[in-house]
Steps between C-alpha positions, in 0.01 A plus 500: 500500500654835392402795717516856380460843667294711259227750469121429481286775351207638689295816484256642245547574136757780448571492882758229540610367837730204542546247780847349538436132543695171530341258252573177322633588153224303323217683666332788307612860563189598693424153626600286792794604706680374812555818696462876454823678589439859388334750273578748229288806407636655175257795520679647799805728454840326487612647841175407680564249781179299422602444132692178569430307819703175554514254788876460478520213761256282314665578169837401637338178635367408157824593326680261735252230403594547137231742368605708195382859476379659174711777351274776635500346857877458479524871423283578808717277715819665369360838603431356845856361523399134508666376177684618197315679219407290193725497201379741231496325170625696197241626257448317170656643190220407265401869453856599403608493130698202378870505420460542122256786552742680733775453230275651233410794725876563559566482128222755437641738762850474355370563145334826618 
């Protein structure tokens, strides 16, 4: 059984509110969970103390049992000083021009 620490969405339409839960990885996002360990209210300002509420002791307990946090939760835990921040993956280069196109553009610039 793989256990994850992730967010479960609550709140009304266009008024999101998230519960930080410990859940089995196969259960649905808003479905069954093992324990609620915090909350996140994205509508509050970033410096508001009630924006992110975490039960650090219970989170440490679940991390010691082998639970893996999602990227967003890992970012919250890094801000709280519990663990390291997640690795930021480089952006894809699909939107950038290909090598031949860059060569043609350089040739045009030199021709001018």
